[in-house]
N, C-alpha and C positions, 0 to 999 in steps of 0.2 A: 634547871627543869626538875619537877616533881613526878615520881613513878605513880601509878595507879594507888597503890596500897597508902603512900603517904597522902595523896591528894583526899582519897576516901577518908582517912583518918582525920586529916584537917578540916574536911566539910563537916563531918560528924561533930566535931568540938567549936565550930565557928558558928556565928548567926547567919550564914548565908545558907539559902537554900536552891536545891537543884528542882526546876519543876519537870524538867523534860530531858531524856536521853536520845540522842538522835545521830544517826539513825542505823536501822538493821534491816534486813529482808533481802530483795533480790531473788525471790522464790523461783522466778521463770529464767534466771540466768542471765539476763540482762547486764547485771552489776558485776559479771564476771566470777560469780558464786556458782557453784552446784547447789542443787536444792538441799541436800544434806548440809553442806557448808552454811547456806543460809538460816537453816533452822538452829544448827549449833551456835552461830553468831546471835541469832534471836535469844536464844536460851542463856548465853553469856551477859548479853545486854540487860536483860530482865533482872538477872541475878546483881548485877552492877547497880541497876535502878535502886533495887531495895536497898542495897548496901549503902549508898550514899543519901538514900531517902527521897529519891526522884519518884514522883507520880506516875510519870507516863514515858512510854519508849515509843518514839516515832518509827514507824514502819513504812519503808517505800516497797510495796510488794513485787515491782519490778515491771519491765516494758512487754508488751505483747511478743515484740520481735518476731521471730519465724514460726511461732506458735499459732495454731488456730485460734480464734477468738474463744471458743468453748474449752480447748485444753488451757489456755492461760489463765482464764478464769478459775477452772477447777484446781490448779497448781497453786494459785494464789489461796483460794478458799481453804485447802488442804493445808498449806502451811501457817494460814492464821488460826484455824481450829486448833492446831496442835500447839501453837505458841500461847493461845488463849488459855489453855489449860495451865501451861505452865505459870502464865502472868497471874491468873487467879490464886494460885498456890502462894504466890509472892505478894499478893496486893497491889501489883501494878497494871496499870490501863495501857492497852495499845491503840496508838492514833495512826490510822491508815493513811497515808498521803494520798491524796485526790491529785489529777493534773488537769481541771478544766481550763480549756482556752489556752493553754501556754505549750507551746511546741517543745521549749528546752524540758519541761517537766515530763514529757510523755516518755522519757528516757528513764525515768524512775518509777511511773506509776503505769498501768494499763487502765486505772480507773478514771475516765476523763468526762463522765457525765454524773449529775446526781443521780439518775436512775441506776447506772453500773453500780454506784456506792452502795445504794439501797439494796442491790441484790446480792452484793458481797455481805454486807451486815446480816441479812436474812439467812443467808446459806451457814455463815460463822454462828449466828445465834449466840452470842456470849455478851453479857453486860460489860466485859472486860474489853471489848472491841468497840472502838469507836472512829471517828473521823478526824483528820487533819487536812483542812481545806485552806489553801494558800489565800491570803487576803488580795483582792485586786486592786488594780491601779485605778 
């Protein structure tokens, strides 16, 4: 096994390139993180992405869970706006996981339609935030 520092050093000197680090997020608490823990984890993921040269961090915003729809969307929007500022400083893009028509993915993302995805992107209003849409079968 290789520790994080050794892996980062190795990646920086090798010809291999990392495109994406995944995942971080869970702003709504559905992944077992508090909101603050999710933000801190996102901050660390962004820093690690920059360190190893990854362009993107995959963000699973969290399921709606027991939240009202409006509250879940506000929490997700607030978390993404906060992380977008950090991502911009580090030159890293955030790719927000959507969960269209897949029940198992709804545990990770409350964004289950393209309309909701568009609303989230409009609320966040950052060129550093985009979407990760799973390929369909």
